[in-house]
Every structure is written in structure tokens, then in C-alpha cells.
MIDOSE-1310 file (N, C-alpha, C; in nm, 2 decimals, decimal comma, always signed):
residues 235
xxxx	+5,67/+2,71/-5,06/+5,74/+2,80/-4,97/+5,64/+2,88/-4,89; +5,68/+2,93/-4,77/+5,59/+3,00/-4,69/+5,55/+3,14/-4,75; +5,43/+3,18/-4,73/+5,39/+3,32/-4,78/+5,47/+3,43/-4,71; +5,48/+3,54/-4,78/+5,55/+3,65/-4,72/+5,47/+3,71/-4,61
xxxx	+5,54/+3,75/-4,51/+5,47/+3,83/-4,40/+5,50/+3,98/-4,43; +5,40/+4,04/-4,49/+5,42/+4,18/-4,54/+5,44/+4,27/-4,42; +5,39/+4,23/-4,30/+5,41/+4,31/-4,18/+5,55/+4,32/-4,13; +5,64/+4,24/-4,19/+5,78/+4,25/-4,16/+5,86/+4,34/-4,25
xxxx	+5,79/+4,42/-4,32/+5,86/+4,52/-4,41/+5,96/+4,61/-4,34; +6,07/+4,63/-4,40/+6,18/+4,71/-4,34/+6,23/+4,81/-4,45; +6,25/+4,93/-4,41/+6,32/+5,03/-4,50/+6,47/+5,00/-4,50; +6,52/+4,98/-4,62/+6,67/+4,96/-4,63/+6,75/+5,09/-4,63
xxxx	+6,74/+5,16/-4,74/+6,80/+5,29/-4,76/+6,76/+5,35/-4,88; +6,80/+5,48/-4,90/+6,77/+5,56/-5,02/+6,90/+5,57/-5,10; +6,89/+5,56/-5,23/+7,01/+5,58/-5,32/+6,99/+5,70/-5,41; +7,08/+5,79/-5,41/+7,07/+5,91/-5,50/+7,15/+5,89/-5,63
xxxx	+7,23/+5,79/-5,63/+7,31/+5,76/-5,75/+7,30/+5,61/-5,79; +7,31/+5,58/-5,91/+7,30/+5,44/-5,96/+7,42/+5,36/-5,91; +7,53/+5,43/-5,90/+7,65/+5,36/-5,86/+7,65/+5,31/-5,71; +7,55/+5,36/-5,64/+7,54/+5,33/-5,50/+7,46/+5,20/-5,48
xxxx	+7,38/+5,16/-5,58/+7,29/+5,05/-5,56/+7,36/+4,92/-5,58; +7,35/+4,83/-5,48/+7,42/+4,70/-5,48/+7,36/+4,61/-5,59; +7,43/+4,51/-5,62/+7,38/+4,41/-5,72/+7,26/+4,33/-5,66; +7,18/+4,29/-5,76/+7,06/+4,21/-5,71/+7,10/+4,07/-5,66
xxxx	+7,03/+4,03/-5,55/+7,05/+3,90/-5,50/+6,91/+3,83/-5,47; +6,81/+3,90/-5,51/+6,67/+3,85/-5,48/+6,57/+3,91/-5,58; +6,45/+3,87/-5,59/+6,36/+3,93/-5,68/+6,32/+4,07/-5,63; +6,30/+4,16/-5,73/+6,27/+4,30/-5,70/+6,14/+4,34/-5,77
xxxx	+6,06/+4,42/-5,70/+5,93/+4,47/-5,75/+5,94/+4,63/-5,74; +5,92/+4,69/-5,86/+5,94/+4,84/-5,86/+5,81/+4,91/-5,87; +5,80/+5,03/-5,81/+5,68/+5,11/-5,82/+5,71/+5,24/-5,89; +5,64/+5,26/-6,00/+5,66/+5,38/-6,08/+5,54/+5,46/-6,10
xxxx	+5,55/+5,59/-6,11/+5,44/+5,68/-6,13/+5,47/+5,83/-6,11; +5,38/+5,91/-6,15/+5,41/+6,06/-6,13/+5,39/+6,10/-5,99; +5,44/+6,22/-5,96/+5,43/+6,27/-5,82/+5,28/+6,28/-5,79; +5,24/+6,25/-5,67/+5,11/+6,27/-5,62/+5,01/+6,16/-5,67
xxxx	+5,06/+6,06/-5,73/+4,97/+5,95/-5,79/+4,92/+5,86/-5,68; +4,99/+5,86/-5,56/+4,95/+5,78/-5,45/+5,04/+5,66/-5,43; +5,17/+5,68/-5,47/+5,27/+5,57/-5,47/+5,30/+5,53/-5,32; +5,32/+5,63/-5,24/+5,36/+5,60/-5,10/+5,24/+5,54/-5,03
xxxx	+5,12/+5,59/-5,06/+5,00/+5,53/-4,99/+4,98/+5,38/-5,03; +5,01/+5,35/-5,16/+5,00/+5,21/-5,20/+5,10/+5,12/-5,13; +5,23/+5,17/-5,12/+5,33/+5,09/-5,06/+5,30/+5,07/-4,91; +5,25/+5,18/-4,84/+5,21/+5,17/-4,70/+5,10/+5,07/-4,68
xxxx	+5,00/+5,07/-4,77/+4,89/+4,98/-4,76/+4,93/+4,83/-4,78; +5,02/+4,81/-4,87/+5,07/+4,67/-4,89/+5,14/+4,62/-4,77; +5,22/+4,71/-4,71/+5,30/+4,67/-4,59/+5,22/+4,69/-4,46; +5,09/+4,73/-4,47/+5,01/+4,75/-4,35/+5,08/+4,85/-4,25
xxxx	+5,13/+4,95/-4,30/+5,20/+5,05/-4,22/+5,14/+5,19/-4,26; +5,16/+5,28/-4,17/+5,11/+5,42/-4,19/+5,22/+5,51/-4,25; +5,34/+5,49/-4,21/+5,45/+5,58/-4,25/+5,57/+5,51/-4,30; +5,56/+5,39/-4,35/+5,68/+5,32/-4,40/+5,74/+5,39/-4,52
xxxx	+5,65/+5,43/-4,62/+5,70/+5,51/-4,73/+5,64/+5,65/-4,70; +5,73/+5,75/-4,68/+5,68/+5,88/-4,64/+5,64/+5,96/-4,76; +5,54/+6,04/-4,74/+5,49/+6,13/-4,85/+5,56/+6,26/-4,83; +5,63/+6,30/-4,94/+5,71/+6,42/-4,94/+5,62/+6,55/-4,93
xxxx	+5,66/+6,64/-4,84/+5,58/+6,76/-4,83/+5,60/+6,86/-4,95; +5,70/+6,83/-5,03/+5,73/+6,91/-5,15/+5,73/+6,81/-5,27; +5,62/+6,80/-5,34/+5,62/+6,70/-5,45/+5,73/+6,73/-5,55; +5,78/+6,62/-5,60/+5,89/+6,63/-5,70/+6,02/+6,66/-5,65
xxxx	+6,04/+6,67/-5,52/+6,17/+6,71/-5,47/+6,25/+6,59/-5,42; +6,19/+6,47/-5,41/+6,26/+6,35/-5,37/+6,31/+6,28/-5,49; +6,44/+6,29/-5,51/+6,51/+6,23/-5,63/+6,60/+6,12/-5,58; +6,54/+6,02/-5,52/+6,61/+5,90/-5,48/+6,53/+5,77/-5,51
xxxx	+6,61/+5,66/-5,52/+6,54/+5,53/-5,53/+6,54/+5,47/-5,39; +6,43/+5,43/-5,34/+6,41/+5,38/-5,20/+6,39/+5,23/-5,20; +6,47/+5,16/-5,13/+6,46/+5,02/-5,12/+6,40/+4,98/-4,99; +6,30/+4,88/-5,00/+6,24/+4,82/-4,88/+6,26/+4,67/-4,90
xxxx	+6,25/+4,60/-4,79/+6,26/+4,45/-4,80/+6,15/+4,39/-4,72; +6,10/+4,28/-4,77/+6,01/+4,19/-4,69/+6,07/+4,05/-4,70; +6,13/+4,01/-4,60/+6,20/+3,88/-4,59/+6,30/+3,87/-4,71; +6,27/+3,79/-4,81/+6,36/+3,76/-4,92/+6,33/+3,83/-5,05
xxxx	+6,26/+3,95/-5,04/+6,21/+4,02/-5,16/+6,25/+4,17/-5,14; +6,29/+4,24/-5,24/+6,31/+4,39/-5,24/+6,19/+4,46/-5,31; +6,15/+4,57/-5,25/+6,05/+4,66/-5,31/+6,12/+4,79/-5,34; +6,11/+4,84/-5,46/+6,19/+4,95/-5,50/+6,09/+5,07/-5,54
xxxx	+6,10/+5,17/-5,46/+6,02/+5,29/-5,49/+6,10/+5,39/-5,58; +6,06/+5,40/-5,70/+6,13/+5,49/-5,79/+6,08/+5,63/-5,77; +6,16/+5,73/-5,81/+6,13/+5,87/-5,79/+6,00/+5,91/-5,87; +5,91/+5,98/-5,80/+5,79/+6,03/-5,87/+5,83/+6,13/-5,98
xxxx	+5,77/+6,12/-6,09/+5,81/+6,21/-6,21/+5,69/+6,30/-6,25; +5,72/+6,39/-6,33/+5,62/+6,47/-6,39/+5,57/+6,60/-6,32; +5,63/+6,63/-6,20/+5,58/+6,75/-6,13/+5,63/+6,87/-6,21; +5,54/+6,96/-6,23/+5,58/+7,08/-6,32/+5,68/+7,17/-6,26
xxxx	+5,67/+7,20/-6,13/+5,74/+7,31/-6,07/+5,88/+7,26/-6,03; +5,96/+7,20/-6,12/+6,09/+7,16/-6,09/+6,18/+7,20/-6,21; +6,31/+7,21/-6,18/+6,40/+7,26/-6,28/+6,43/+7,15/-6,38; +6,49/+7,19/-6,49/+6,53/+7,09/-6,59/+6,64/+6,99/-6,53
xxxx	+6,72/+7,04/-6,45/+6,82/+6,96/-6,38/+6,76/+6,85/-6,30; +6,65/+6,89/-6,23/+6,58/+6,79/-6,14/+6,51/+6,69/-6,23; +6,45/+6,73/-6,34/+6,39/+6,64/-6,43/+6,49/+6,54/-6,48; +6,61/+6,59/-6,51/+6,71/+6,50/-6,56/+6,75/+6,40/-6,46
xxxx	+6,75/+6,45/-6,33/+6,78/+6,36/-6,22/+6,68/+6,24/-6,22; +6,55/+6,27/-6,24/+6,45/+6,17/-6,24/+6,49/+6,07/-6,35; +6,51/+6,12/-6,47/+6,53/+6,04/-6,59/+6,65/+5,95/-6,57; +6,76/+6,01/-6,52/+6,89/+5,93/-6,50/+6,87/+5,81/-6,40
xxxx	+6,80/+5,84/-6,29/+6,78/+5,74/-6,19/+6,68/+5,63/-6,24; +6,57/+5,68/-6,29/+6,46/+5,58/-6,33/+6,51/+5,50/-6,45; +6,56/+5,57/-6,55/+6,60/+5,51/-6,67/+6,72/+5,41/-6,65; +6,81/+5,46/-6,56/+6,93/+5,38/-6,53/+6,90/+5,25/-6,46
xxxx	+6,80/+5,26/-6,37/+6,76/+5,14/-6,29/+6,69/+5,04/-6,38; +6,60/+5,09/-6,46/+6,52/+5,00/-6,55/+6,60/+4,94/-6,66; +6,71/+5,02/-6,70/+6,79/+4,97/-6,81/+6,90/+4,87/-6,77; +6,91/+4,85/-6,64/+7,01/+4,75/-6,59/+6,95/+4,61/-6,59
xxxx	+6,97/+4,55/-6,70/+6,91/+4,42/-6,73/+6,98/+4,30/-6,65; +7,08/+4,34/-6,57/+7,14/+4,24/-6,48/+7,07/+4,23/-6,35; +6,98/+4,32/-6,33/+6,90/+4,32/-6,20/+6,79/+4,21/-6,21; +6,75/+4,17/-6,10/+6,64/+4,07/-6,09/+6,51/+4,14/-6,08
xxxx	+6,48/+4,24/-6,16/+6,36/+4,31/-6,16/+6,25/+4,22/-6,22; +6,16/+4,18/-6,14/+6,06/+4,09/-6,19/+5,93/+4,15/-6,24; +5,90/+4,27/-6,19/+5,77/+4,33/-6,23/+5,77/+4,48/-6,19; +5,71/+4,56/-6,27/+5,70/+4,71/-6,24/+5,55/+4,73/-6,22
xxxx	+5,51/+4,79/-6,11/+5,38/+4,84/-6,09/+5,37/+4,98/-6,13; +5,31/+5,01/-6,25/+5,30/+5,14/-6,31/+5,17/+5,20/-6,26; +5,18/+5,31/-6,18/+5,06/+5,37/-6,12/+5,01/+5,48/-6,20; +4,87/+5,49/-6,22/+4,80/+5,59/-6,29/+4,68/+5,63/-6,21
xxxx	+4,66/+5,76/-6,19/+4,54/+5,81/-6,12/+4,42/+5,77/-6,21; +4,33/+5,69/-6,15/+4,21/+5,64/-6,22/+4,12/+5,76/-6,26; +4,12/+5,87/-6,20/+4,03/+5,98/-6,22/+4,06/+6,05/-6,35; +4,18/+6,04/-6,40/+4,23/+6,13/-6,51/+4,29/+6,05/-6,62
xxxx	+4,30/+6,11/-6,74/+4,37/+6,05/-6,85/+4,52/+6,05/-6,81; +4,59/+5,95/-6,86/+4,74/+5,94/-6,82/+4,81/+6,06/-6,89; +4,92/+6,10/-6,82/+5,00/+6,22/-6,87/+5,09/+6,17/-6,98; +5,15/+6,26/-7,04/+5,25/+6,23/-7,14/+5,37/+6,15/-7,09
xxxx	+5,41/+6,18/-6,96/+5,51/+6,11/-6,89/+5,47/+5,96/-6,87; +5,34/+5,94/-6,83/+5,29/+5,81/-6,81/+5,29/+5,73/-6,93; +5,25/+5,79/-7,04/+5,25/+5,71/-7,17/+5,39/+5,68/-7,22; +5,48/+5,78/-7,19/+5,63/+5,75/-7,23/+5,68/+5,64/-7,15
xxxx	+5,64/+5,63/-7,02/+5,69/+5,52/-6,93/+5,63/+5,39/-6,98; +5,51/+5,38/-7,01/+5,44/+5,26/-7,06/+5,50/+5,21/-7,19; +5,53/+5,30/-7,28/+5,59/+5,27/-7,40/+5,73/+5,22/-7,38; +5,80/+5,28/-7,29/+5,94/+5,23/-7,25/+5,94/+5,09/-7,20
xxxx	+5,84/+5,06/-7,11/+5,83/+4,92/-7,06/+5,80/+4,82/-7,16; +5,71/+4,86/-7,25/+5,67/+4,77/-7,36/+5,79/+4,75/-7,46; +5,85/+4,86/-7,50/+5,96/+4,85/-7,60/+6,08/+4,76/-7,54; +6,10/+4,77/-7,41/+6,21/+4,70/-7,35/+6,17/+4,57/-7,29
xxxx	+6,05/+4,53/-7,31/+5,99/+4,40/-7,27/+6,01/+4,38/-7,12; +5,99/+4,49/-7,04/+5,99/+4,48/-6,90/+5,85/+4,45/-6,85; +5,83/+4,34/-6,78/+5,70/+4,30/-6,73/+5,64/+4,41/-6,64; +5,51/+4,44/-6,66/+5,45/+4,54/-6,57/+5,30/+4,52/-6,57
xxxx	+5,24/+4,57/-6,47/+5,09/+4,58/-6,46/+5,06/+4,73/-6,43; +4,94/+4,77/-6,46/+4,90/+4,91/-6,43/+4,81/+4,90/-6,31; +4,84/+4,99/-6,21/+4,76/+5,00/-6,09/+4,69/+5,14/-6,10; +4,56/+5,13/-6,10/+4,47/+5,25/-6,12/+4,44/+5,30/-5,98
xxxx	+4,51/+5,40/-5,93/+4,49/+5,45/-5,79/+4,37/+5,54/-5,77; +4,34/+5,55/-5,65/+4,23/+5,64/-5,60/+4,09/+5,60/-5,66; +4,07/+5,47/-5,67/+3,95/+5,42/-5,73/+3,83/+5,45/-5,65; +3,85/+5,47/-5,52/+3,73/+5,50/-5,44/+3,67/+5,64/-5,46
xxxx	+3,74/+5,72/-5,53/+3,70/+5,86/-5,55/+3,60/+5,87/-5,67; +3,58/+5,76/-5,74/+3,49/+5,76/-5,86/+3,37/+5,69/-5,83; +3,25/+5,74/-5,87/+3,13/+5,67/-5,86/+3,12/+5,57/-5,97; +3,04/+5,47/-5,96/+3,03/+5,36/-6,06/+3,02/+5,40/-6,20
xxxx	+2,94/+5,50/-6,23/+2,93/+5,55/-6,37/+3,05/+5,61/-6,42; +3,11/+5,70/-6,34/+3,23/+5,77/-6,38/+3,35/+5,67/-6,39; +3,35/+5,57/-6,31/+3,45/+5,47/-6,31/+3,44/+5,39/-6,44; +3,32/+5,35/-6,48/+3,30/+5,28/-6,61/+3,35/+5,36/-6,73
xxxx	+3,32/+5,49/-6,72/+3,35/+5,58/-6,83/+3,51/+5,59/-6,84; +3,57/+5,60/-6,73/+3,72/+5,61/-6,73/+3,78/+5,48/-6,79; +3,73/+5,37/-6,75/+3,78/+5,24/-6,80/+3,77/+5,24/-6,96; +3,66/+5,29/-7,00/+3,63/+5,29/-7,15/+3,73/+5,39/-7,22
xxxx	+3,75/+5,50/-7,15/+3,84/+5,60/-7,21/+3,99/+5,56/-7,21; +4,03/+5,48/-7,11/+4,16/+5,42/-7,11/+4,20/+5,34/-7,23; +4,09/+5,28/-7,29/+4,12/+5,20/-7,41/+4,18/+5,28/-7,53; +4,14/+5,41/-7,53/+4,19/+5,50/-7,64/+4,32/+5,57/-7,59
xxxx	+4,33/+5,59/-7,46/+4,44/+5,67/-7,40/+4,57/+5,60/-7,38; +4,56/+5,47/-7,35/+4,68/+5,39/-7,31/+4,70/+5,28/-7,42; +4,82/+5,28/-7,48/+4,85/+5,18/-7,58/+4,84/+5,04/-7,53; +4,77/+4,96/-7,61/+4,76/+4,81/-7,58/+4,68/+4,79/-7,45
xxxx	+4,60/+4,89/-7,41/+4,53/+4,88/-7,28/+4,46/+4,75/-7,26; +4,39/+4,70/-7,36/+4,32/+4,57/-7,34/+4,41/+4,45/-7,32; +4,53/+4,46/-7,35/+4,63/+4,35/-7,33/+4,71/+4,36/-7,20; +4,69/+4,47/-7,13/+4,76/+4,50/-7,01/+4,68/+4,46/-6,88
xxxx	+4,74/+4,39/-6,79/+4,67/+4,36/-6,66/+4,65/+4,49/-6,58; +4,53/+4,53/-6,55/+4,51/+4,65/-6,47/+4,43/+4,62/-6,34; +4,48/+4,69/-6,24/+4,42/+4,66/-6,11/+4,37/+4,79/-6,04; +4,24/+4,81/-6,03/+4,19/+4,93/-5,96/+4,23/+4,92/-5,81
xxxx	+4,28/+5,03/-5,75/+4,33/+5,03/-5,62/+4,28/+5,14/-5,54; +4,26/+5,12/-5,41/+4,22/+5,23/-5,32/+4,29/+5,21/-5,19; +4,37/+5,31/-5,14/+4,43/+5,30/-5,01/+4,33/+5,32/-4,90; +4,21/+5,37/-4,93/+4,11/+5,40/-4,83/+4,03/+5,27/-4,81
xxxx	+3,98/+5,20/-4,91/+3,90/+5,08/-4,89/+3,98/+4,95/-4,89; +4,10/+4,96/-4,95/+4,18/+4,84/-4,95/+4,16/+4,76/-5,08; +4,08/+4,81/-5,17/+4,05/+4,74/-5,30/+4,18/+4,72/-5,37; +4,20/+4,60/-5,42/+4,32/+4,57/-5,50/+4,44/+4,52/-5,42
xxxx	+4,44/+4,54/-5,29/+4,56/+4,50/-5,21/+4,58/+4,35/-5,22; +4,48/+4,27/-5,20/+4,49/+4,13/-5,20/+4,54/+4,08/-5,34; +4,49/+4,14/-5,45/+4,54/+4,10/-5,58/+4,69/+4,13/-5,60; +4,73/+4,25/-5,55/+4,87/+4,29/-5,57/+4,96/+4,19/-5,49
xxxx	+4,92/+4,16/-5,37/+5,00/+4,06/-5,29/+5,00/+3,92/-5,35; +4,89/+3,88/-5,41/+4,89/+3,75/-5,48/+4,98/+3,75/-5,60; +4,99/+3,85/-5,67/+5,08/+3,86/-5,79/+5,23/+3,85/-5,74; +5,26/+3,93/-5,63/+5,39/+3,93/-5,58/+5,43/+3,79/-5,53
xxxx	+5,34/+3,72/-5,46/+5,37/+3,59/-5,41/+5,39/+3,49/-5,52; +5,31/+3,50/-5,62/+5,33/+3,40/-5,74/+5,46/+3,42/-5,81; +5,50/+3,55/-5,83/+5,62/+3,58/-5,90/+5,74/+3,54/-5,82; +5,73/+3,57/-5,69/+5,84/+3,54/-5,59/+5,87/+3,39/-5,59
xxxx	+5,76/+3,31/-5,58/+5,78/+3,16/-5,58/+5,84/+3,11/-5,71; +5,80/+3,17/-5,82/+5,85/+3,13/-5,95/+6,00/+3,17/-5,96; +6,04/+3,28/-5,91/+6,18/+3,33/-5,91/+6,27/+3,23/-5,84; +6,22/+3,19/-5,72/+6,31/+3,10/-5,64/+6,31/+2,96/-5,70
xxxx	+6,20/+2,92/-5,76/+6,20/+2,79/-5,83/+6,30/+2,79/-5,94; +6,30/+2,90/-6,02/+6,39/+2,91/-6,13/+6,53/+2,91/-6,09; +6,56/+2,98/-5,98/+6,69/+3,00/-5,93/+6,75/+2,86/-5,88; +6,66/+2,79/-5,80/+6,70/+2,66/-5,75/+6,73/+2,56/-5,87
xxxx	+6,64/+2,57/-5,97/+6,66/+2,48/-6,09/+6,79/+2,51/-6,16; +6,82/+2,64/-6,17/+6,95/+2,68/-6,24/+7,07/+2,63/-6,16; +7,06/+2,64/-6,03/+7,17/+2,60/-5,94/+7,19/+2,45/-5,95; +7,08/+2,37/-5,96/+7,09/+2,23/-5,98/+7,16/+2,19/-6,11
xxxx	+7,12/+2,26/-6,21/+7,18/+2,24/-6,35/+7,33/+2,26/-6,35; +7,37/+2,37/-6,28/+7,51/+2,40/-6,27/+7,59/+2,29/-6,20; +7,53/+2,24/-6,09/+7,59/+2,13/-6,02/+7,60/+2,01/-6,10; +7,49/+1,98/-6,18/+7,49/+1,86/-6,26/+7,59/+1,87/-6,37
xxxx	+7,61/+1,99/-6,43/+7,71/+2,00/-6,54/+7,85/+1,99/-6,49; +7,87/+2,02/-6,36/+8,01/+2,02/-6,31/+8,04/+1,88/-6,26; +7,94/+1,79/-6,24/+7,96/+1,66/-6,18/+8,04/+1,57/-6,27; +8,14/+1,50/-6,22/+8,22/+1,41/-6,31/+8,14/+1,29/-6,35
xxxx	+8,17/+1,23/-6,47/+8,10/+1,12/-6,52/+8,16/+0,99/-6,46; +8,08/+0,90/-6,42/+8,12/+0,77/-6,37/+8,09/+0,66/-6,46; +8,18/+0,57/-6,48/+8,15/+0,46/-6,58/+8,07/+0,35/-6,51; +8,06/+0,34/-6,38/+7,98/+0,24/-6,32/+7,88/+0,30/-6,23
xxxx	+7,81/+0,22/-6,16/+7,70/+0,27/-6,07/+7,74/+0,28/-5,93; +7,87/+0,28/-5,90/+7,92/+0,29/-5,76/+7,89/+0,43/-5,71; +7,89/+0,44/-5,57/+7,86/+0,56/-5,51/+7,97/+0,66/-5,54; +7,94/+0,79/-5,55/+8,04/+0,89/-5,58/+8,12/+0,91/-5,45
xxxx	+8,24/+0,98/-5,46/+8,33/+0,99/-5,35/+8,26/+1,05/-5,23; +8,30/+1,02/-5,11/+8,24/+1,08/-4,99/+8,24/+1,23/-4,99; +8,13/+1,29/-4,95/+8,12/+1,43/-4,95/+8,07/+1,49/-5,07; +8,07/+1,41/-5,18/+8,02/+1,47/-5,31/+7,87/+1,48/-5,30
xxxx	+7,82/+1,59/-5,35/+7,67/+1,62/-5,34/+7,61/+1,63/-5,48; +7,52/+1,54/-5,52/+7,46/+1,55/-5,65/+7,32/+1,62/-5,63; +7,26/+1,67/-5,74/+7,13/+1,74/-5,72/+7,02/+1,66/-5,65; +7,02/+1,53/-5,67/+6,91/+1,45/-5,62/+6,95/+1,37/-5,50
xxx	+7,06/+1,40/-5,44/+7,11/+1,33/-5,33/+7,11/+1,41/-5,20; +7,06/+1,36/-5,10/+7,05/+1,43/-4,97/+7,18/+1,45/-4,91; +7,20/+1,55/-4,83/+7,33/+1,57/-4,76/+7,34/+1,47/-4,65
């Protein structure tokens, strides 16, 4: 299949309630991370846009799930969590939306990009999210943002520290990323392309199996009735 044209990214809409989100009909990739981790910058870089995903002027105040599309794929920007200066009610809003979306196993959520600021140890909320993804067997990779802000020695030290700070760190695929230099962008796009192709291959195979199971059995080798379509027969 043809590669995605990420320049064709479109903003779909924002959902403030789980009940508003339509059912899945294509593969979805979600972006998760605390407020100010650089989620909007990462999304904008992937789409090669400056303002596709807007950076809130008031961190922690955006409690919506934002859907974007690139051709036949959805990209889901989950609310930023962990900002200290918000009420308990607002924190509950984060939890309800993020947890509700991730817990909907009927969705075609193929991968979560879990963002962590490479300069610092992960927060308690980060660790809670990682453990949730592991416990619920939700595929994810860790994206280490703001990689350009670390010198080589400090960067190496942080990578060593992550081994003790993040559970199962050495078993998790991690991608250093910089919205400034573009580091990591090609790898992120390659992962998206590979998973997208796999999803559509699996979907097509499942549809063919359904057709095959519904097909009537014939006792001879004669042609099936006119208009009948078998999985291996051209229209």
C-alpha cells in the first residue's frame, strides 16, 4: 500500500466526553504524557505543521481528547496529565477521559506513544501510566522528548538512570525525540507505517475468512452462480 502522506493531516474534532467518541473504523495511534512534555510539538513535527496541535496557554486546562486524521489513520491526542495547579475535579476529568479511552478494548488502538521528558526522572503519573499500559497489555513505546537539550554526557547519564526509574525499561522500545532537530521523527513515522500496513492486512484477511465461511459448498467443480464472489475470484 502507498505510504501515508503526513502533510495531509487534518484536525477532526475534540471530545470532552467518552460518549461523544464514535466507534473505531481504522487504526488509531494515541499520544500520552504529562502537561508540558512536548506532546503538541511532537504531533506538529510528525505532521510537518506549526499549529496543527495547539499548545495551551494554560497548562492542564485542556481536558479533551483531540482526533486528527491522516488519510486512513486516526491520531489521538490524550489530555495532558499531572499539572499541579488544577482542582481534584479537573484531575478526575483527566482520569475519566484517558482511562475510559484506553479501557475501551473495542477500539482499534494499535499503539500508544508515551512521552517522557528526557531531562528528568519520570513523574509518579508517568510511572502509573506505564504500569497501566503494561498491566493491560496495551502496546506502547516511550518517546523521550527534548533530547536536544541534553549534552552527550548528560544524555548518557539519563539513559542509565531510566533503567532504575522505569519498570522493564530495557524491554521497552524507546525513541529519543527532538522537535528542534527532528531526531526521532523518521523512526516514529516508520513505526506508524508498519503497524498501519499490518492492520489493513489483518482486516482484509479477516474479511476474506468471513466470506469463505459464508460461501455455500459445491459438490462439483462447476462455476458458482453468476454474481457470486469468492475470496480468490476477481470481480
